[in-house]
One Martini backbone bead per residue (centre of mass of N, CA, C, O) as a GRO file, in nm:
protein
  344
    1UNK     BB    1   0.550  -2.310   1.689
    2UNK     BB    2   0.411  -2.022   1.747
    3UNK     BB    3   0.492  -1.700   1.627
    4UNK     BB    4   0.494  -1.397   1.815
    5UNK     BB    5   0.367  -1.061   1.720
    6UNK     BB    6   0.357  -0.746   1.899
    7UNK     BB    7   0.195  -0.440   1.806
    8UNK     BB    8   0.165  -0.127   1.711
    9UNK     BB    9  -0.054   0.105   1.521
   10UNK     BB   10  -0.119   0.402   1.358
   11UNK     BB   11  -0.266   0.336   1.098
   12UNK     BB   12  -0.503   0.157   1.210
   13UNK     BB   13  -0.594   0.361   1.427
   14UNK     BB   14  -0.670   0.577   1.224
   15UNK     BB   15  -0.895   0.420   1.070
   16UNK     BB   16  -1.060   0.378   1.334
   17UNK     BB   17  -1.106   0.677   1.405
   18UNK     BB   18  -1.314   0.750   1.194
   19UNK     BB   19  -1.561   0.658   1.360
   20UNK     BB   20  -1.544   0.894   1.546
   21UNK     BB   21  -1.541   1.128   1.340
   22UNK     BB   22  -1.851   1.054   1.235
   23UNK     BB   23  -2.052   1.007   1.478
   24UNK     BB   24  -2.136   0.733   1.516
   25UNK     BB   25  -2.367   0.588   1.725
   26UNK     BB   26  -2.234   0.301   1.741
   27UNK     BB   27  -1.955   0.410   1.852
   28UNK     BB   28  -2.067   0.566   2.097
   29UNK     BB   29  -2.136   0.303   2.259
   30UNK     BB   30  -1.818   0.209   2.273
   31UNK     BB   31  -1.736   0.546   2.322
   32UNK     BB   32  -1.891   0.743   2.536
   33UNK     BB   33  -1.600   0.904   2.656
   34UNK     BB   34  -1.456   0.988   2.399
   35UNK     BB   35  -1.243   1.201   2.286
   36UNK     BB   36  -1.264   1.447   2.029
   37UNK     BB   37  -1.029   1.674   1.907
   38UNK     BB   38  -1.246   1.761   1.645
   39UNK     BB   39  -1.484   1.865   1.769
   40UNK     BB   40  -1.619   2.129   1.621
   41UNK     BB   41  -1.339   2.187   1.405
   42UNK     BB   42  -1.410   2.125   1.134
   43UNK     BB   43  -1.407   2.208   0.829
   44UNK     BB   44  -1.638   2.199   0.596
   45UNK     BB   45  -1.485   2.036   0.384
   46UNK     BB   46  -1.411   1.800   0.594
   47UNK     BB   47  -1.693   1.740   0.691
   48UNK     BB   48  -1.805   1.660   0.416
   49UNK     BB   49  -1.606   1.420   0.375
   50UNK     BB   50  -1.700   1.253   0.614
   51UNK     BB   51  -2.002   1.240   0.527
   52UNK     BB   52  -1.934   1.095   0.250
   53UNK     BB   53  -1.787   0.850   0.349
   54UNK     BB   54  -2.018   0.735   0.526
   55UNK     BB   55  -2.222   0.708   0.293
   56UNK     BB   56  -2.073   0.544   0.080
   57UNK     BB   57  -1.996   0.304   0.275
   58UNK     BB   58  -2.223   0.248   0.490
   59UNK     BB   59  -2.495   0.328   0.366
   60UNK     BB   60  -2.458   0.227   0.053
   61UNK     BB   61  -2.265  -0.048   0.135
   62UNK     BB   62  -2.225  -0.173   0.418
   63UNK     BB   63  -1.942  -0.054   0.538
   64UNK     BB   64  -1.668  -0.096   0.746
   65UNK     BB   65  -1.455   0.142   0.754
   66UNK     BB   66  -1.220   0.037   0.934
   67UNK     BB   67  -1.184  -0.247   0.811
   68UNK     BB   68  -1.155  -0.166   0.513
   69UNK     BB   69  -0.913   0.024   0.531
   70UNK     BB   70  -0.713  -0.171   0.671
   71UNK     BB   71  -0.707  -0.378   0.445
   72UNK     BB   72  -0.608  -0.187   0.207
   73UNK     BB   73  -0.341  -0.061   0.371
   74UNK     BB   74  -0.204  -0.350   0.412
   75UNK     BB   75  -0.073  -0.332   0.103
   76UNK     BB   76   0.112  -0.146   0.257
   77UNK     BB   77   0.396  -0.033   0.447
   78UNK     BB   78   0.317   0.233   0.552
   79UNK     BB   79   0.242   0.439   0.861
   80UNK     BB   80   0.180   0.711   0.761
   81UNK     BB   81   0.014   0.979   0.637
   82UNK     BB   82   0.190   1.032   0.395
   83UNK     BB   83   0.151   0.730   0.281
   84UNK     BB   84  -0.151   0.746   0.241
   85UNK     BB   85  -0.155   0.994   0.056
   86UNK     BB   86   0.012   0.852  -0.171
   87UNK     BB   87  -0.181   0.602  -0.218
   88UNK     BB   88  -0.423   0.785  -0.309
   89UNK     BB   89  -0.294   0.942  -0.535
   90UNK     BB   90  -0.124   0.654  -0.595
   91UNK     BB   91  -0.289   0.327  -0.639
   92UNK     BB   92  -0.097   0.117  -0.788
   93UNK     BB   93   0.044  -0.041  -0.560
   94UNK     BB   94  -0.198  -0.125  -0.402
   95UNK     BB   95  -0.330  -0.287  -0.632
   96UNK     BB   96  -0.099  -0.483  -0.689
   97UNK     BB   97  -0.105  -0.603  -0.396
   98UNK     BB   98  -0.403  -0.675  -0.368
   99UNK     BB   99  -0.436  -0.875  -0.613
  100UNK     BB  100  -0.267  -1.104  -0.441
  101UNK     BB  101  -0.530  -1.136  -0.284
  102UNK     BB  102  -0.838  -1.265  -0.180
  103UNK     BB  103  -0.986  -0.947  -0.153
  104UNK     BB  104  -1.017  -0.879  -0.441
  105UNK     BB  105  -1.251  -0.644  -0.600
  106UNK     BB  106  -1.370  -0.457  -0.848
  107UNK     BB  107  -1.605  -0.313  -0.711
  108UNK     BB  108  -1.466  -0.232  -0.449
  109UNK     BB  109  -1.246  -0.070  -0.586
  110UNK     BB  110  -1.435   0.145  -0.701
  111UNK     BB  111  -1.511   0.256  -0.421
  112UNK     BB  112  -1.237   0.347  -0.339
  113UNK     BB  113  -1.201   0.546  -0.563
  114UNK     BB  114  -1.455   0.725  -0.479
  115UNK     BB  115  -1.293   0.824  -0.192
  116UNK     BB  116  -1.027   0.978  -0.246
  117UNK     BB  117  -1.106   1.283  -0.178
  118UNK     BB  118  -1.185   1.235   0.110
  119UNK     BB  119  -0.918   1.109   0.212
  120UNK     BB  120  -0.735   1.349   0.146
  121UNK     BB  121  -0.874   1.562   0.325
  122UNK     BB  122  -0.853   1.405   0.598
  123UNK     BB  123  -0.554   1.331   0.610
  124UNK     BB  124  -0.435   1.619   0.583
  125UNK     BB  125  -0.569   1.738   0.830
  126UNK     BB  126  -0.453   1.540   1.039
  127UNK     BB  127  -0.152   1.608   0.971
  128UNK     BB  128  -0.183   1.935   1.019
  129UNK     BB  129  -0.345   1.857   1.325
  130UNK     BB  130  -0.190   1.636   1.519
  131UNK     BB  131  -0.253   1.323   1.545
  132UNK     BB  132   0.009   1.183   1.586
  133UNK     BB  133   0.072   1.330   1.847
  134UNK     BB  134  -0.183   1.249   2.002
  135UNK     BB  135  -0.130   0.954   1.994
  136UNK     BB  136   0.155   0.939   2.114
  137UNK     BB  137   0.079   1.069   2.384
  138UNK     BB  138  -0.231   0.918   2.459
  139UNK     BB  139  -0.211   0.608   2.331
  140UNK     BB  140   0.054   0.448   2.304
  141UNK     BB  141   0.132   0.403   2.610
  142UNK     BB  142  -0.114   0.207   2.662
  143UNK     BB  143  -0.038  -0.010   2.451
  144UNK     BB  144   0.252  -0.080   2.549
  145UNK     BB  145   0.163  -0.175   2.822
  146UNK     BB  146  -0.020  -0.402   2.727
  147UNK     BB  147   0.196  -0.566   2.571
  148UNK     BB  148   0.362  -0.653   2.810
  149UNK     BB  149   0.127  -0.829   2.927
  150UNK     BB  150   0.048  -0.997   2.665
  151UNK     BB  151   0.320  -1.177   2.631
  152UNK     BB  152   0.240  -1.338   2.854
  153UNK     BB  153   0.203  -1.679   2.760
  154UNK     BB  154   0.169  -1.716   2.438
  155UNK     BB  155   0.367  -1.953   2.369
  156UNK     BB  156   0.155  -2.195   2.460
  157UNK     BB  157  -0.002  -2.113   2.191
  158UNK     BB  158  -0.068  -2.326   1.903
  159UNK     BB  159  -0.260  -2.194   1.659
  160UNK     BB  160  -0.160  -2.302   1.383
  161UNK     BB  161  -0.201  -2.608   1.440
  162UNK     BB  162  -0.504  -2.571   1.469
  163UNK     BB  163  -0.569  -2.446   1.203
  164UNK     BB  164  -0.455  -2.680   1.014
  165UNK     BB  165  -0.635  -2.906   1.129
  166UNK     BB  166  -0.911  -2.762   1.045
  167UNK     BB  167  -0.844  -2.708   0.729
  168UNK     BB  168  -0.628  -2.922   0.590
  169UNK     BB  169  -0.386  -2.702   0.578
  170UNK     BB  170  -0.129  -2.503   0.516
  171UNK     BB  171   0.022  -2.224   0.613
  172UNK     BB  172   0.242  -1.969   0.508
  173UNK     BB  173   0.295  -1.938   0.828
  174UNK     BB  174   0.442  -1.921   1.174
  175UNK     BB  175   0.338  -1.613   1.194
  176UNK     BB  176   0.174  -1.396   1.424
  177UNK     BB  177   0.040  -1.073   1.386
  178UNK     BB  178  -0.027  -0.828   1.641
  179UNK     BB  179  -0.246  -0.552   1.661
  180UNK     BB  180  -0.263  -0.308   1.904
  181UNK     BB  181  -0.548  -0.117   1.984
  182UNK     BB  182  -0.793   0.145   2.056
  183UNK     BB  183  -1.035   0.209   1.799
  184UNK     BB  184  -1.172  -0.088   1.707
  185UNK     BB  185  -1.412  -0.097   1.848
  186UNK     BB  186  -1.582  -0.414   1.813
  187UNK     BB  187  -1.342  -0.502   1.598
  188UNK     BB  188  -1.207  -0.765   1.465
  189UNK     BB  189  -0.932  -0.761   1.228
  190UNK     BB  190  -0.854  -0.860   0.910
  191UNK     BB  191  -0.567  -0.876   0.712
  192UNK     BB  192  -0.310  -0.909   0.536
  193UNK     BB  193  -0.207  -1.205   0.602
  194UNK     BB  194  -0.061  -1.291   0.932
  195UNK     BB  195  -0.293  -1.075   1.039
  196UNK     BB  196  -0.426  -0.869   1.323
  197UNK     BB  197  -0.683  -0.686   1.502
  198UNK     BB  198  -0.686  -0.552   1.833
  199UNK     BB  199  -0.775  -0.477   2.173
  200UNK     BB  200  -0.662  -0.331   2.476
  201UNK     BB  201  -0.951  -0.394   2.628
  202UNK     BB  202  -0.899  -0.693   2.601
  203UNK     BB  203  -0.855  -0.993   2.693
  204UNK     BB  204  -0.634  -1.234   2.651
  205UNK     BB  205  -0.839  -1.460   2.530
  206UNK     BB  206  -0.912  -1.293   2.282
  207UNK     BB  207  -0.649  -1.314   2.128
  208UNK     BB  208  -0.665  -1.614   2.084
  209UNK     BB  209  -0.938  -1.634   1.950
  210UNK     BB  210  -0.882  -1.420   1.723
  211UNK     BB  211  -0.637  -1.574   1.602
  212UNK     BB  212  -0.800  -1.843   1.536
  213UNK     BB  213  -0.998  -1.689   1.346
  214UNK     BB  214  -0.842  -1.502   1.141
  215UNK     BB  215  -0.643  -1.714   1.011
  216UNK     BB  216  -0.901  -1.858   0.840
  217UNK     BB  217  -0.916  -1.618   0.660
  218UNK     BB  218  -0.995  -1.784   0.421
  219UNK     BB  219  -1.131  -2.127   0.408
  220UNK     BB  220  -1.160  -2.064   0.100
  221UNK     BB  221  -1.210  -2.052  -0.272
  222UNK     BB  222  -1.465  -1.882  -0.388
  223UNK     BB  223  -1.382  -1.768  -0.679
  224UNK     BB  224  -1.274  -2.093  -0.786
  225UNK     BB  225  -1.555  -2.248  -0.647
  226UNK     BB  226  -1.839  -2.349  -0.787
  227UNK     BB  227  -1.943  -2.571  -0.593
  228UNK     BB  228  -1.942  -2.400  -0.337
  229UNK     BB  229  -2.117  -2.166  -0.447
  230UNK     BB  230  -2.366  -2.342  -0.469
  231UNK     BB  231  -2.406  -2.403  -0.173
  232UNK     BB  232  -2.432  -2.119  -0.076
  233UNK     BB  233  -2.670  -2.026  -0.265
  234UNK     BB  234  -2.883  -2.235  -0.164
  235UNK     BB  235  -2.948  -2.062   0.114
  236UNK     BB  236  -3.145  -1.856  -0.024
  237UNK     BB  237  -3.389  -2.078   0.047
  238UNK     BB  238  -3.351  -1.999   0.351
  239UNK     BB  239  -3.542  -1.828   0.568
  240UNK     BB  240  -3.386  -1.833   0.832
  241UNK     BB  241  -3.122  -1.720   0.726
  242UNK     BB  242  -3.217  -1.472   0.560
  243UNK     BB  243  -3.333  -1.322   0.818
  244UNK     BB  244  -3.050  -1.274   0.931
  245UNK     BB  245  -2.924  -1.115   0.686
  246UNK     BB  246  -3.171  -0.891   0.662
  247UNK     BB  247  -3.217  -0.864   1.007
  248UNK     BB  248  -2.984  -0.650   1.097
  249UNK     BB  249  -2.726  -0.479   1.212
  250UNK     BB  250  -2.515  -0.337   0.978
  251UNK     BB  251  -2.262  -0.268   1.168
  252UNK     BB  252  -2.172  -0.573   1.203
  253UNK     BB  253  -2.207  -0.705   0.933
  254UNK     BB  254  -2.289  -0.962   0.739
  255UNK     BB  255  -2.466  -0.845   0.449
  256UNK     BB  256  -2.436  -1.139   0.328
  257UNK     BB  257  -2.432  -1.463   0.266
  258UNK     BB  258  -2.132  -1.490   0.203
  259UNK     BB  259  -2.037  -1.356   0.462
  260UNK     BB  260  -2.183  -1.537   0.675
  261UNK     BB  261  -2.075  -1.809   0.587
  262UNK     BB  262  -1.776  -1.760   0.642
  263UNK     BB  263  -1.795  -1.670   0.929
  264UNK     BB  264  -1.939  -1.941   1.036
  265UNK     BB  265  -1.719  -2.133   0.962
  266UNK     BB  266  -1.505  -2.004   1.144
  267UNK     BB  267  -1.658  -2.016   1.414
  268UNK     BB  268  -1.683  -2.321   1.430
  269UNK     BB  269  -1.373  -2.372   1.439
  270UNK     BB  270  -1.286  -2.170   1.673
  271UNK     BB  271  -1.448  -2.323   1.894
  272UNK     BB  272  -1.272  -2.574   1.892
  273UNK     BB  273  -1.006  -2.435   1.962
  274UNK     BB  274  -1.091  -2.313   2.227
  275UNK     BB  275  -1.144  -2.586   2.361
  276UNK     BB  276  -0.857  -2.704   2.320
  277UNK     BB  277  -0.730  -2.426   2.490
  278UNK     BB  278  -0.914  -2.321   2.715
  279UNK     BB  279  -1.079  -2.025   2.578
  280UNK     BB  280  -1.384  -2.071   2.575
  281UNK     BB  281  -1.685  -2.009   2.511
  282UNK     BB  282  -1.995  -2.093   2.545
  283UNK     BB  283  -2.172  -2.179   2.268
  284UNK     BB  284  -2.462  -2.088   2.349
  285UNK     BB  285  -2.392  -1.812   2.458
  286UNK     BB  286  -2.238  -1.696   2.222
  287UNK     BB  287  -2.488  -1.727   1.993
  288UNK     BB  288  -2.693  -1.571   2.152
  289UNK     BB  289  -2.534  -1.288   2.212
  290UNK     BB  290  -2.402  -1.253   1.930
  291UNK     BB  291  -2.499  -1.058   1.682
  292UNK     BB  292  -2.813  -1.111   1.725
  293UNK     BB  293  -2.812  -1.424   1.654
  294UNK     BB  294  -2.699  -1.485   1.326
  295UNK     BB  295  -2.512  -1.771   1.372
  296UNK     BB  296  -2.671  -2.036   1.254
  297UNK     BB  297  -2.457  -2.197   1.075
  298UNK     BB  298  -2.261  -2.251   1.301
  299UNK     BB  299  -2.443  -2.433   1.478
  300UNK     BB  300  -2.464  -2.653   1.265
  301UNK     BB  301  -2.167  -2.715   1.221
  302UNK     BB  302  -2.080  -2.774   1.508
  303UNK     BB  303  -2.264  -3.026   1.552
  304UNK     BB  304  -2.147  -3.193   1.325
  305UNK     BB  305  -1.854  -3.194   1.427
  306UNK     BB  306  -1.914  -3.337   1.700
  307UNK     BB  307  -2.040  -3.597   1.588
  308UNK     BB  308  -1.754  -3.659   1.397
  309UNK     BB  309  -1.481  -3.563   1.506
  310UNK     BB  310  -1.349  -3.313   1.423
  311UNK     BB  311  -1.047  -3.374   1.228
  312UNK     BB  312  -0.951  -3.697   1.227
  313UNK     BB  313  -0.871  -3.720   0.890
  314UNK     BB  314  -0.776  -3.452   0.736
  315UNK     BB  315  -0.996  -3.266   0.611
  316UNK     BB  316  -1.080  -3.059   0.401
  317UNK     BB  317  -1.308  -2.817   0.465
  318UNK     BB  318  -1.440  -2.791   0.185
  319UNK     BB  319  -1.504  -3.098   0.174
  320UNK     BB  320  -1.685  -3.113   0.413
  321UNK     BB  321  -1.909  -2.927   0.312
  322UNK     BB  322  -1.983  -3.088   0.065
  323UNK     BB  323  -2.043  -3.361   0.196
  324UNK     BB  324  -2.275  -3.267   0.398
  325UNK     BB  325  -2.453  -3.178   0.170
  326UNK     BB  326  -2.478  -3.443   0.010
  327UNK     BB  327  -2.594  -3.594   0.289
  328UNK     BB  328  -2.825  -3.370   0.401
  329UNK     BB  329  -2.709  -3.207   0.674
  330UNK     BB  330  -2.626  -2.931   0.490
  331UNK     BB  331  -2.924  -2.773   0.424
  332UNK     BB  332  -3.181  -2.635   0.323
  333UNK     BB  333  -3.424  -2.642   0.610
  334UNK     BB  334  -3.220  -2.740   0.865
  335UNK     BB  335  -3.123  -2.501   1.052
  336UNK     BB  336  -3.360  -2.480   1.247
  337UNK     BB  337  -3.326  -2.754   1.366
  338UNK     BB  338  -3.053  -2.713   1.496
  339UNK     BB  339  -3.125  -2.468   1.663
  340UNK     BB  340  -3.350  -2.608   1.843
  341UNK     BB  341  -3.166  -2.827   1.953
  342UNK     BB  342  -2.951  -2.636   2.088
  343UNK     BB  343  -3.199  -2.489   2.274
  344UNK     BB  344  -3.378  -2.720   2.422
   0.00000   0.00000   0.00000
């Protein structure tokens, strides 16, 4: 059975709080009445650092600040602002650890290095001006209370067994660690290892669905699999798919074909798990309502999976994708056909 660990985390809530600090309108929609204890109080130097961080990450590179920083800082053990300041001052340990994960990318590492000055100014200001104390007094008690409720009944959901059946291979651990946060809405966030971040504001079923989803990222070895990369890249010729990639709110993420393809693979798999565990949203409603309807590849994969009773033969998921592509069922030009059939 899956072993569940549920904890609060100051470090990850801090990274997510930066969305509030930037005053990004997208996050104001999700936190319309949330007090920002530093609103109109930041010194000019710190405000400039916040503005620059937002520009370099979100505007220039279409990066979700909270999710990206949580992922990077999950490569070190420390939980305090001092630990983050040390890691930014000397990122050698962070880089060594991050290199061991599937998420390291040389270009993205360069972006991280480019915002070190901004992060140092912001983190030092929050350290000197009581953010840990504010979080401990005002936020942590709400999370701890929610965790006590959330723990009830989790043990009956064997998510890892479901994940391994869908992926066709064993996961590295039988333990899932869930960090319950306050500031991460609307993002469920995968970090390194068998760990993910969810919100105290979301119902119990979302924790199960999110765990089923996040533990399967990444579902294949994109970097070292040229045949699979060829399949993914072929969908750049599919106008219906690329319209979704190019024309949606960039705050949602999935801003490249590679990113949307991986996400939709995992969404098709987690939909089946949710149905198996009786916690699923209706598939048609889910993909019509979520993320501006961009997950059209998931709709195609889900229908193919249902048609052939996936994964009754224990096929590795990567091999399944290659097979249905070679069979002409999952190829550029057919995704609109699956979409229309789904909503007919």
